[in-house]
C-alpha atoms as one frame of an Amber mdcrd trajectory, in Angstrom:
protein
 140.970 165.215 113.954 139.833 167.350 116.862 136.207 166.736 117.796 133.952
 169.063 119.759 131.668 167.577 122.419 128.447 168.374 120.543 129.681 166.252
 117.638 129.264 163.204 119.890 125.522 163.828 120.286 123.467 161.344 118.251
 120.868 163.990 117.509 123.552 166.265 116.063 124.732 163.441 113.774 121.156
 162.852 112.630 120.699 166.577 112.026 123.814 166.692 109.831 122.585 163.635
 107.906 119.250 165.392 107.426 120.992 168.474 106.003 122.699 166.214 103.455
 119.328 164.698 102.569 117.673 168.110 102.101 120.527 169.380  99.932 120.222
 166.274  97.743 116.434 166.529  97.488 116.328 170.251  96.742 118.833 169.897
  93.875 115.938 168.528  91.819 113.578 171.420  92.657 112.797 173.816  89.803
 115.379 176.570  89.308 112.778 179.261  90.006 112.513 177.883  93.571 116.207
 178.559  94.270 115.512 181.704  96.313 112.193 180.468  97.682 111.444 176.948
  98.852 114.917 175.519  98.145 116.583 178.232 100.195 114.033 178.083 103.008
 114.180 174.299 103.295 117.990 174.293 103.328 118.150 177.050 105.935 115.588
 175.356 108.183 117.389 172.001 107.978 120.743 173.636 108.662 119.254 175.539
 111.594 118.512 172.276 113.409 122.187 171.265 113.494 123.426 174.812 114.085
 121.245 175.332 117.144 122.227 171.999 118.663 125.890 172.922 118.218 125.498
 176.514 119.394 123.686 175.612 122.587 125.755 172.585 123.551 128.587 174.485
 125.212 126.352 176.730 127.290 124.390 176.315 130.515 121.600 173.730 130.617
 118.977 176.498 130.491 120.620 178.106 127.451 121.103 174.733 125.744 117.412
 174.019 126.306 116.550 177.350 124.660 118.632 176.473 121.586 117.059 173.008
 121.478 113.642 174.670 121.400 114.761 176.729 118.401 115.888 173.472 116.762
 112.392 172.054 117.428 110.909 175.097 115.711 113.151 174.481 112.704 111.929
 170.878 112.574 108.358 172.157 112.271 109.493 174.570 109.563 110.962 171.619
 107.643 107.614 169.825 107.868 105.935 172.793 106.194 108.628 172.895 103.497
 108.154 169.177 102.821 104.379 169.619 102.678 104.706 172.420 100.136 107.217
 170.396  98.104 104.861 167.418  98.063 101.837 169.527  97.108 103.833 171.089
  94.275 104.919 167.593  93.163 108.625 168.336  93.779 108.919 165.225  95.976
 107.166 161.865  96.015 105.019 160.438  98.794 107.914 158.130  99.694 110.360
 161.022 100.058 107.839 162.960 102.143 107.374 159.957 104.445 111.144 159.560
 104.790 111.558 163.252 105.649 108.781 163.084 108.230 110.233 159.965 109.857
 113.653 161.571 110.201 112.181 164.799 111.573 109.969 162.902 114.022 112.947
 160.929 115.279 114.997 164.102 115.783 112.095 165.838 117.527 111.782 162.946
 119.985 115.520 162.916 120.608 115.541 166.656 121.262 112.546 166.368 123.605
 114.341 163.647 125.553 117.495 165.751 125.727 115.445 168.706 126.972 113.894
 166.507 129.695 117.339 165.304 130.704 118.638 168.882 130.957 115.654 169.992
 133.060 116.081 167.057 135.460 119.800 167.766 135.730 119.154 171.213 137.272
């Protein structure tokens, strides 16, 4: 199998794992949320991985810009999880797990951004 360089980034792997988690979690959301919270949560989670991949082959400055968009998507996922918890679509335990994974990715992205800035 041919592998692209961004696929070797740990943060990309974690982002893909998070997408799987969100897809699994949102399957249990009410059907009337399909075009609302379910869709928004899935798109925000997917956006994290997509922006890491999209920026990885570009200049350091451009990659940093895409990483910032990924950070924004992480914050969007926090809001989606908060809404899901408040609507009783997810448990406290699931919310904590989501937040831990998002926090870890945010730290990894911040460290990657610092590395790219110092590399210039």
